[in-house]
BATOR-399481 format. One record per residue (C-alpha): residue in one letter; x, y, z. Coordinates in steps of 0.25 Angstrom, whole numbers, padded with zeros to 4 digits, always signed. Example, Ala and Ser with C-alpha at 12.3 -4.5 7.8 and 13.67 -1.06 7.14 Angstrom:
<nodes>
a+0049-0018+0031/s+0055-0004+0029/
</nodes>
This chain:
<nodes>
x-0121+0406+0027/x-0133+0408+0019/x-0134+0397+0008/x-0139+0407-0002/x-0126+0415-0002/x-0115+0411-0012/x-0101+0413-0008/x-0095+0419+0004/x-0101+0431+0012/x-0095+0444+0008/x-0097+0455+0017/x-0092+0468+0012/x-0091+0478+0023/x-0087+0493+0025/x-0074+0492+0034/x-0077+0497+0048/x-0092+0499+0045/x-0101+0495+0057/x-0113+0492+0048/x-0104+0482+0040/x-0100+0476+0053/x-0114+0474+0058/x-0118+0468+0044/x-0106+0459+0044/x-0110+0453+0058/x-0124+0451+0053/x-0120+0445+0040/x-0110+0435+0047/x-0121+0432+0057/x-0130+0428+0046/x-0120+0421+0037/x-0112+0414+0047/x-0100+0412+0038/x-0089+0401+0041/x-0078+0411+0040/x-0075+0426+0038/x-0065+0433+0030/x-0062+0447+0033/x-0055+0458+0025/x-0041+0459+0031/x-0027+0454+0030/x-0025+0438+0032/x-0013+0441+0041/x-0023+0445+0052/x-0030+0431+0052/x-0022+0427+0064/x-0026+0439+0072/x-0041+0438+0070/x-0043+0430+0082/x-0038+0442+0090/x-0051+0449+0086/x-0058+0441+0096/x-0049+0444+0108/x-0056+0453+0119/x-0044+0462+0118/x-0047+0466+0103/x-0055+0478+0103/x-0057+0485+0089/x-0054+0494+0083/x-0041+0486+0079/x-0033+0484+0066/x-0026+0472+0060/x-0012+0477+0058/x-0003+0471+0048/x+0011+0476+0045/x+0024+0471+0038/x+0033+0463+0047/x+0045+0470+0042/x+0039+0484+0042/x+0028+0487+0052/x+0025+0500+0046/x+0019+0494+0034/x+0006+0490+0040/x-0009+0490+0038/x-0021+0490+0047/x-0035+0483+0046/x-0043+0491+0056/x-0056+0484+0062/x-0066+0490+0072/x-0078+0484+0079/x-0087+0489+0068/x-0078+0484+0057/x-0085+0473+0049/x-0072+0465+0048/x-0071+0465+0063/x-0085+0461+0065/x-0083+0449+0055/x-0070+0445+0063/x-0077+0445+0076/x-0090+0438+0070/x-0081+0426+0065/x-0074+0425+0078/x-0087+0424+0086/x-0093+0414+0075/x-0080+0406+0076/x-0078+0406+0061/x-0064+0409+0054/x-0061+0424+0050/x-0050+0428+0041/x-0044+0440+0034/x-0045+0440+0019/x-0038+0452+0014/x-0025+0453+0007/x-0014+0450+0016/x-0007+0461+0023/x+0006+0455+0018/x+0003+0460+0004/x-0004+0473+0008/x+0008+0478+0016/x+0018+0473+0006/x+0011+0482-0005/x+0007+0493+0004/x+0014+0504-0004/x+0009+0499-0018/x-0005+0497-0012/x-0005+0512-0007/x-0001+0517-0020/x-0012+0509-0027/x-0022+0514-0018/x-0019+0528-0020/x-0020+0526-0035/x-0033+0519-0034/x-0039+0530-0026/x-0036+0540-0037/x-0042+0531-0047/x-0055+0526-0041/x-0061+0540-0035/x-0062+0534-0021/x-0073+0524-0025/x-0065+0512-0021/x-0061+0518-0008/x-0075+0521-0003/x-0086+0513-0010/x-0096+0517+0001/x-0095+0531-0004/x-0099+0527-0018/x-0111+0519-0012/x-0115+0531-0004/x-0115+0540-0015/x-0123+0530-0024/x-0133+0530-0012/x-0134+0545-0012/x-0125+0548+0000/x-0114+0558+0001/x-0108+0551+0013/x-0103+0536+0013/x-0104+0535+0028/x-0118+0540+0029/x-0122+0531+0018/x-0115+0519+0025/x-0123+0523+0038/x-0136+0523+0031/x-0135+0510+0023/x-0127+0502+0033/x-0126+0507+0047/x-0141+0511+0048/x-0147+0500+0040/x-0145+0489+0050/x-0136+0480+0040/x-0131+0473+0053/x-0145+0467+0056/x-0150+0455+0049/x-0140+0446+0043/x-0146+0445+0029/x-0147+0461+0029/x-0133+0462+0032/x-0129+0452+0021/x-0138+0459+0011/x-0131+0472+0015/x-0117+0466+0011/x-0123+0460-0002/x-0128+0474-0005/x-0114+0481-0002/x-0107+0470-0010/x-0115+0473-0022/x-0113+0488-0020/x-0098+0486-0020/x-0099+0477-0032/x-0106+0488-0039/x-0095+0498-0035/x-0084+0490-0040/x-0091+0487-0053/x-0094+0502-0055/x-0080+0507-0051/x-0071+0495-0052/x-0062+0490-0042/x-0052+0501-0046/x-0041+0491-0049/x-0036+0492-0034/x-0025+0482-0035/x-0024+0480-0020/x-0039+0478-0018/x-0039+0468-0030/x-0028+0460-0023/x-0035+0461-0010/x-0048+0455-0016/x-0040+0444-0023/x-0034+0440-0010/x-0048+0441-0003/x-0054+0431-0013/x-0042+0422-0011/x-0046+0422+0004/x-0060+0419+0001/x-0057+0407-0008/x-0049+0402+0003/x-0061+0404+0013/x-0070+0397+0003/x-0062+0385+0003/x-0062+0384+0018/x-0076+0389+0021/x-0084+0388+0007/x-0092+0400+0005/x-0096+0401+0020/x-0087+0413+0023/x-0089+0428+0024/x-0080+0439+0019/x-0079+0453+0026/x-0072+0463+0017/x-0074+0477+0012/x-0086+0479+0004/x-0078+0483-0008/x-0071+0470-0009/x-0084+0461-0010/x-0086+0462-0025/x-0072+0458-0027/x-0073+0446-0018/x-0086+0441-0025/x-0079+0442-0038/x-0076+0430-0046/x-0061+0429-0047/x-0051+0418-0050/x-0041+0413-0040/x-0030+0416-0051/x-0034+0430-0052/x-0034+0433-0037/x-0020+0426-0036/x-0015+0434-0048/x-0018+0447-0040/x-0011+0441-0027/x+0001+0436-0034/x+0014+0444-0031/x+0009+0452-0019/x+0020+0458-0010/x+0020+0452+0004/x+0026+0456+0017/x+0026+0449+0031/x+0015+0455+0039/x+0012+0455+0054/x-0002+0458+0059/x-0009+0462+0072/x-0021+0469+0078/x-0019+0484+0083/x-0028+0493+0089/x-0036+0503+0080/x-0044+0515+0082/x-0057+0521+0077/x-0050+0533+0073/x-0041+0525+0064/x-0054+0519+0057/x-0058+0532+0053/x-0056+0536+0038/x-0050+0550+0043/x-0038+0542+0048/x-0034+0538+0034/x-0040+0523+0036/x-0044+0519+0022/x-0056+0511+0027/x-0059+0521+0038/x-0073+0526+0042/x-0077+0540+0046/x-0083+0536+0059/x-0077+0524+0066/x-0083+0528+0080/x-0097+0530+0074/x-0096+0517+0067/x-0091+0510+0080/x-0104+0515+0087/x-0113+0511+0076/x-0107+0497+0077/x-0108+0496+0092/x-0121+0503+0095/x-0132+0492+0097/x-0143+0502+0095/x-0147+0517+0094/x-0133+0520+0088/x-0136+0535+0087/x-0141+0537+0101/x-0129+0529+0106/x-0119+0537+0098/x-0124+0551+0102/x-0124+0546+0117/x-0109+0543+0114/x-0107+0557+0108/x-0114+0564+0120/x-0104+0556+0130/x-0092+0561+0122/x-0097+0575+0122/x-0100+0575+0137/x-0086+0570+0140/x-0081+0583+0133/x-0090+0591+0143/x-0101+0594+0133/x-0115+0595+0138/x-0122+0584+0131/x-0134+0577+0137/x-0143+0566+0134/x-0153+0576+0128/x-0142+0579+0118/x-0141+0565+0114/x-0156+0564+0112/x-0156+0576+0103/x-0144+0572+0095/x-0151+0558+0092/x-0163+0565+0088/x-0156+0575+0079/x-0147+0563+0072/x-0160+0555+0070/x-0167+0567+0064/x-0155+0570+0054/x-0155+0556+0050/x-0170+0556+0047/x-0168+0569+0039/x-0157+0563+0031/x-0164+0550+0028/x-0154+0541+0036/x-0159+0529+0044/x-0151+0533+0056/x-0143+0544+0060/x-0128+0543+0056/x-0115+0549+0060/x-0118+0562+0053/x-0132+0564+0060/x-0127+0560+0074/x-0115+0570+0072/x-0124+0581+0068/x-0133+0578+0080/x-0121+0578+0089/x-0116+0592+0083/x-0130+0598+0085/x-0134+0593+0098/x-0122+0589+0106/x-0111+0599+0100/x-0120+0611+0099/x-0116+0612+0084/x-0101+0612+0087/x-0092+0603+0079/x-0081+0603+0090/x-0088+0593+0099/x-0093+0585+0087/x-0078+0584+0082/x-0076+0577+0096/x-0087+0567+0093/x-0083+0564+0079/x-0068+0561+0084/x-0072+0553+0097/x-0084+0546+0092/x-0086+0546+0077/x-0071+0542+0075/x-0066+0538+0089/x-0053+0534+0096/x-0057+0519+0099/x-0044+0511+0100/x-0045+0496+0099/x-0037+0486+0107/x-0029+0473+0102/x-0027+0461+0111/x-0013+0458+0117/x-0013+0445+0109/x-0012+0453+0096/x+0002+0451+0089/x+0011+0464+0091/x+0025+0467+0089/x+0033+0466+0102/x+0034+0481+0103/x+0019+0483+0103/x+0018+0473+0114/x+0028+0481+0122/x+0021+0494+0119/x+0008+0487+0124/x+0014+0482+0137/x+0019+0496+0140/x+0006+0503+0137/x-0001+0494+0146/x+0010+0495+0157/x+0010+0510+0156/x-0006+0511+0155/x-0004+0519+0142/x-0015+0514+0133/x-0015+0517+0118/x-0028+0525+0115/x-0033+0531+0102/x-0037+0544+0108/x-0027+0554+0110/x-0024+0557+0124/x-0013+0565+0132/x-0004+0558+0142/x+0003+0566+0153/x+0016+0559+0159/x+0024+0563+0171/x+0037+0557+0169/x+0040+0556+0184/x+0031+0545+0184/x+0036+0531+0180/x+0024+0527+0172/x+0023+0540+0165/x+0037+0540+0162/x+0036+0526+0156/x+0024+0531+0147/x+0033+0542+0142/x+0044+0533+0138/x+0035+0524+0131/x+0029+0535+0123/x+0042+0541+0119/x+0048+0527+0115/x+0036+0525+0106/x+0038+0538+0100/x+0052+0534+0097/x+0047+0522+0090/x+0037+0530+0081/x+0025+0526+0089/x+0018+0539+0092/x+0008+0535+0102/x+0011+0547+0111/x+0015+0561+0107/x+0022+0570+0117/x+0015+0584+0119/x+0017+0596+0128/x+0014+0593+0143/x+0003+0602+0149/x+0006+0610+0161/x+0020+0604+0163/x+0034+0607+0156/x+0042+0597+0165/x+0049+0586+0158/x+0042+0576+0167/x+0029+0578+0160/x+0025+0572+0146/x+0012+0573+0139/x+0009+0563+0128/x-0002+0563+0118/x-0006+0548+0115/x-0014+0542+0104/x-0013+0528+0099/x-0015+0526+0084/x-0016+0512+0078/x-0004+0515+0068/x+0005+0515+0081/x+0004+0500+0081/x+0011+0500+0067/x+0021+0509+0073/x+0023+0500+0085/x+0025+0488+0075/x+0035+0497+0067/x+0043+0500+0080/x+0044+0485+0083/x+0056+0484+0075/x+0064+0492+0085/x+0061+0483+0097/x+0051+0474+0105/x+0049+0485+0116/x+0046+0499+0115/x+0059+0503+0123/x+0068+0494+0114/x+0061+0499+0101/x+0062+0513+0105/x+0077+0511+0109/x+0081+0504+0096/x+0073+0514+0087/x+0080+0526+0094/x+0094+0521+0092/x+0090+0519+0077/x+0085+0533+0076/x+0097+0538+0082/x+0106+0531+0072/x+0098+0536+0061/x+0095+0550+0065/x+0101+0560+0055/x+0101+0573+0063/x+0105+0577+0077/x+0091+0582+0080/x+0085+0569+0078/x+0095+0562+0087/x+0093+0572+0098/x+0078+0571+0097/x+0080+0556+0098/x+0088+0557+0110/x+0077+0565+0117/x+0067+0555+0113/x+0075+0543+0118/x+0077+0550+0132/x+0062+0553+0132/x+0059+0538+0129/x+0070+0533+0139/x+0078+0526+0129/x+0091+0525+0136/x+0096+0514+0128/x+0094+0522+0115/x+0101+0534+0120/x+0116+0530+0118/x+0113+0528+0103/x+0105+0541+0102/x+0116+0549+0109/x+0127+0543+0100/x+0119+0547+0088/x+0117+0561+0095/x+0131+0563+0098/x+0136+0559+0084/x+0126+0569+0077/x+0129+0580+0087/x+0144+0579+0084/x+0142+0580+0069/x+0131+0591+0068/x+0137+0605+0067/x+0124+0612+0065/x+0122+0620+0078/x+0107+0622+0076/x+0105+0606+0076/x+0114+0605+0088/x+0106+0616+0095/x+0093+0609+0091/x+0097+0596+0096/x+0102+0600+0110/x+0088+0604+0116/x+0083+0590+0113/x+0095+0584+0120/x+0093+0593+0132/x+0078+0589+0133/x+0082+0574+0132/x+0091+0576+0145/x+0080+0583+0152/x+0070+0572+0148/x+0080+0561+0152/x+0082+0567+0166/x+0067+0567+0168/x+0066+0553+0163/x+0078+0548+0171/x+0085+0544+0158/x+0100+0545+0158/x+0104+0555+0147/x+0118+0558+0151/x+0124+0555+0138/x+0114+0564+0131/x+0118+0575+0140/x+0132+0574+0135/x+0128+0575+0121/x+0119+0587+0124/x+0130+0594+0131/x+0139+0591+0119/x+0129+0597+0109/x+0127+0609+0118/x+0142+0612+0118/x+0142+0611+0103/x+0131+0621+0102/x+0138+0631+0111/x+0150+0631+0102/x+0142+0631+0088/x+0130+0640+0092/x+0137+0654+0092/x+0143+0653+0078/x+0130+0647+0072/x+0123+0659+0078/x+0133+0669+0073/x+0132+0664+0058/x+0123+0672+0049/x+0109+0667+0053/x+0096+0672+0047/x+0084+0674+0055/x+0078+0660+0055/x+0092+0654+0058/x+0094+0663+0070/x+0080+0660+0075/x+0083+0645+0074/x+0096+0646+0081/x+0089+0655+0092/x+0080+0643+0094/x+0092+0634+0095/x+0098+0643+0106/x+0086+0642+0114/x+0086+0627+0113/x+0100+0625+0117/x+0099+0635+0128/x+0087+0626+0134/x+0095+0614+0131/x+0107+0619+0139/x+0099+0622+0151/x+0094+0608+0151/x+0108+0601+0149/x+0116+0599+0162/x+0128+0608+0163/x+0141+0602+0160/x+0154+0604+0166/x+0158+0614+0155/x+0146+0622+0158/x+0136+0621+0146/x+0127+0632+0151/x+0138+0641+0152/x+0143+0639+0138/x+0129+0640+0133/x+0128+0654+0140/x+0141+0658+0133/x+0135+0654+0120/x+0123+0662+0122/x+0132+0674+0126/x+0139+0673+0113/x+0126+0673+0105/x+0120+0685+0113/x+0133+0693+0111/x+0137+0690+0097/x+0132+0700+0087/x+0132+0690+0075/x+0122+0682+0082/x+0107+0684+0077/x+0100+0693+0086/x+0089+0683+0090/x+0100+0673+0095/x+0107+0684+0102/x+0094+0688+0109/x+0091+0674+0113/x+0105+0671+0119/x+0104+0684+0127/x+0090+0680+0132/x+0095+0666+0136/x+0107+0671+0144/x+0098+0681+0151/x+0088+0670+0155/x+0099+0661+0160/x+0105+0673+0169/x+0118+0673+0161/x+0115+0687+0155/x+0114+0699+0164/x+0102+0708+0161/x+0111+0720+0158/x+0119+0711+0148/x+0106+0707+0141/x+0102+0721+0140/x+0115+0725+0134/x+0114+0713+0123/x+0100+0718+0120/x+0105+0732+0119/x+0115+0728+0109/x+0105+0719+0101/x+0095+0731+0100/x+0105+0742+0098/x+0103+0751+0086/x+0115+0744+0079/x+0108+0731+0079/x+0099+0727+0067/x+0085+0728+0071/x+0082+0714+0066/x+0093+0708+0074/x+0089+0716+0087/x+0074+0711+0085/x+0080+0697+0084/x+0088+0699+0097/x+0075+0703+0104/x+0068+0691+0098/x+0079+0682+0103/x+0079+0688+0117/x+0064+0691+0120/x+0057+0681+0111/x+0053+0666+0111/x+0049+0659+0124/x+0060+0665+0133/x+0051+0675+0140/x+0057+0687+0134/x+0044+0695+0136/x+0044+0693+0151/x+0059+0697+0151/x+0056+0710+0145/x+0045+0713+0154/x+0054+0712+0166/x+0067+0718+0160/x+0063+0731+0155/x+0078+0734+0151/x+0077+0724+0140/x+0063+0728+0136/x+0068+0743+0136/x+0080+0739+0126/x+0070+0732+0117/x+0061+0743+0117/x+0072+0754+0115/x+0077+0745+0103/x+0063+0743+0097/x+0060+0758+0097/x+0073+0761+0090/x+0071+0751+0079/x+0071+0759+0065/x+0057+0759+0058/x+0063+0752+0046/x+0068+0740+0055/x+0056+0739+0064/x+0048+0732+0054/x+0059+0721+0053/x+0060+0719+0068/x+0045+0719+0071/x+0042+0705+0067/x+0053+0700+0076/x+0049+0708+0088/x+0034+0704+0086/x+0038+0690+0086/x+0046+0692+0099/x+0036+0700+0107/x+0024+0694+0101/x+0027+0681+0108/x+0026+0687+0122/x+0015+0684+0131/x+0003+0694+0131/x+0006+0699+0145/x+0021+0701+0142/x+0018+0709+0130/x+0009+0717+0137/x+0019+0720+0148/x+0030+0723+0138/x+0020+0733+0132/x+0018+0740+0145/x+0033+0741+0147/x+0036+0746+0134/x+0025+0757+0135/x+0031+0761+0148/x+0045+0762+0141/x+0054+0751+0145/x+0066+0758+0138/x+0064+0769+0148/x+0063+0759+0160/x+0075+0752+0155/x+0083+0765+0154/x+0079+0769+0168/x+0083+0756+0173/x+0097+0757+0167/x+0099+0771+0172/x+0096+0767+0186/x+0103+0754+0185/x+0090+0747+0191/x+0085+0734+0186/x+0071+0735+0180/x+0058+0731+0188/x+0058+0717+0191/x+0073+0715+0191/x+0083+0716+0203/x+0097+0721+0200/x+0103+0708+0206/x+0098+0694+0210/x+0093+0693+0224/x+0098+0679+0228/x+0090+0679+0241/x+0077+0681+0234/x+0081+0671+0223/x+0084+0660+0233/x+0070+0662+0239/x+0063+0656+0227/x+0073+0645+0224/x+0065+0635+0232/x+0052+0638+0226/x+0058+0637+0212/x+0063+0624+0215/x+0050+0619+0220/x+0043+0624+0207/x+0053+0617+0198/x+0053+0604+0206/x+0045+0591+0201/x+0035+0584+0211/x+0046+0574+0215/x+0055+0586+0219/x+0064+0585+0207/x+0066+0598+0199/x+0059+0598+0186/x+0067+0600+0173/
</nodes>
């Protein structure tokens, strides 16, 4: 270290600033300190040697969490272009000690709530100066954009060149921060004052060990405080009585996107991908950057040639010269990309900003990094299933008939039960079979904290998911929560958790008397049985509970529907009737004939005058679709519902229940002109004063039909379906498209073809 310098070398940096990172490297090369102190929690000292591991690839973050509460955690992110990371790697390559010097995480996490409250108050009192000193310096220099000012004075001025030049830049930045703190004060930030007191304590310890021949790398804002002459007693007074918790630390992967300020990171930057490029580009950064942009746009099938790159470089340089900038910055390059490569459109430019300016680079951590046992088991499963964690969102299509895909599905469902949302189920494209699953995967750094939190439930993903499901079943308050949990347990293959979940399910089902809740719970149980069958899970006990629930619904539903219901309550119960009907179709028929009893319930609902019209109409339609109601009887029920004695609003509700929704009512009316004629005759006879009341219901019903269906119905009405229906009744002839009776020989001819269409590739009929 230079003999002209008094005291340690203080390198005040901008966190995640590539210019600061280059300057730190140059300053350390010039000064050759005997040790390096880095802003960060001392609990991470034991993990610093992992930074030299070949398996460590930034961006990464030092994670510290309370041992008894993993959810109380803090991250210290580092990228390739972070000055702190450069200092760590320099010290390791130079063979000198490197240590963290910030306030221990044990204190920071213990006072997290109090510190957050103080930070909010400080924000209101200091007008943001403390939070962004670069903005003040930029404004002083006449810039309206702190990022542009930083690029001009640091990134484009070669501060990473000669060592003395870099040292001079740090001296100037330290003086600027001292002037800021003198002008605006330190704001009385209790947490910062405590942190700086601890940093000075660590510096005193380093001086005793190395003399003044050590270097400090910290945020530039702290440099004046670390140079200040303070007493040991004063610093100890600030540090006395601090709360403390037991802390565990490790390295976790991080992403460029999480370094971005837009993600809520306090020390974030606006363009981590751009900064990574500036730090890694050996020369001609603008030309190399625009070449990357061209490659990305070509991947998206845009016509971008080398001529576009040349013209974009020229335009960016011209813009920089016009604005008096030493080199084109991000603003100029993006404007050139929009004009030359994107034809003035912001749509492809948004892709460039997302993929390259910000980016989805995900770091890697070596296997030697300490982790909770659950994380180690998850890593093992990820490797064995070749299910790599990636920062960029992607879709994963699974065929559950394949062992590997089924295992991936189980893992993702188990993680969701543990609150680790790595994957989100989404609708499968081109298939409605239960053997298909589609997932949307994206690994976020915060999931590492979720894994640590879930570690309290077990040391493996299977054991932890089982234990947490059992606990959730015991603590669930409503029947719907338990039925949803049972479905998720079957999806996750948690056979050991099912007995506890089913006991809780049976207990709550026995106590719940609300038929709406019972009806809402049954479809989930039926789906669970269906999924269990696809995955080879034994769900016999669940079938027993579901059958018992269905029996109670059959008994309680008619009285519930006959009660005085308003329009909203009737519509809700109509939805429950649909759900129960679907569920009964999925459940295996019992010896008592569940489907037969459910059909009897529907007949009761369809024939009872006290039941709202929307429910009566739906019950009649479900019976008709199942072949349990003859066409003549259906026409009779419709005629009664649409008779002049029936209130118009109730009749319109009957039509909505019968012909509305996703039941294909429009197609039915196209092919059965008798029913269409009944509706047409009723509609033409509605009194004018009542027509305005029923019109919204009718528009909602018929407006949902496909355009082709509506067009055909219009043609039929224009021809006079009522007359056609009357003629059909007079001649006792079925309308066109319908035979008087079923022709068994013709029906049998298509049976084999239907079986082939419904069979899966392995010959087993699809659900």
